[in-house]
N, C-alpha and C positions, 0 to 999 in steps of 0.2 A: 081581955078576954082572948084567948087563943082561938083560930080560927084554922079548920082544916081543907086543902084544896083537894076535892074527891077525886082530881085527875092527876095528880100527883104521885110517882111511885118511889117507895124508899128503896135504896139499894139492896136491902135486904130480898125486898119484894122481885125486885129485877133481876138478881143472882136465882132467886127461887125459879122464875119463869125460863128463863135461858138455859139456866145448868141442872133445875131438878131440887128436889129438897134434899138438906143436909142428910147424908148418908147415903145417897144412890152412888152409884158408878159414877155417871156422867158428873156429878157434883164434885164428888172426891178428886176425880181427875183434874177439875178445873183447880180445886183448891192448892194441890200439888204443885202445879205447874204456877200458882199464883205466891206461894211460899218460896220456891227456888228463883222466881224474879225478886221477892224482896231479900232473900239472901245475896243475890245480885247484885243488888242496888247497894247495899249495905258495905260489901266488901268493896263496890267500885270508889263509895263515899269516903272510905276508911284508907284505901290506898291514896286517893286524891290528898286528901288531909296531911296524910305523911310524905307528900311530895314524890311518891314513888309513882314510876312508869310501871304499865303492865309487863314488861321487859324486864324491868328491875326486880319486880314481884317472881316473876317467873325464874330468874334466875337465883333466888336468894332462897325459894322452894324446889328447885328442883322439877319445874314441871313447863309447859311451854307458851309462850305469849297469846297462841290460840285458844289454848285451853282457859287460861284467865279471860281472853273476851268472851269465850262461850258462855263461861259462869257469869261474869257480869252482866250478860244480854239475858240472862236467864234461860239458856238454851241446852244447858248441860246439866246433869245430876251430878250433885255432890256428895262425896262419902265424908262422913263426919272427920276423920283422920285428916283428909286434904282441907276439909275447913279449918281445923286448928293448926295444920300446919301453914296454912296463907296467913290467918290472922295473928297467930301466936308468934310463928318463928319469921313468916315474912313480915308484918305489919306490928309487930313489937305488942299489941293490944290482947287482951282475955276473953275468950269465948265464956259465956253464961247462956244458960236454958230455964225457962221454966215451962211447967206443963201446967196448962190449967183443965 
């Protein structure tokens, strides 16, 4: 038999308490920043797996190392065309999306 601790808060409850319900402006801003961070982490991991430095990736894609760093740290918005250029041209991988 499974018991629940009344004092535990789920992650969804925590997000709702801190950022509001899904669809509110504050929650949407949080979700956008979280997605930017996640994209940066994916790019960073794929770059490391390819044994490519930030400078090498920047050189291959016509960007600057500082821009790659900002993306990998979730501090820069990234255009779809830039994402394709970094992943497909720079890292030799394919980008795939799904909408749920």
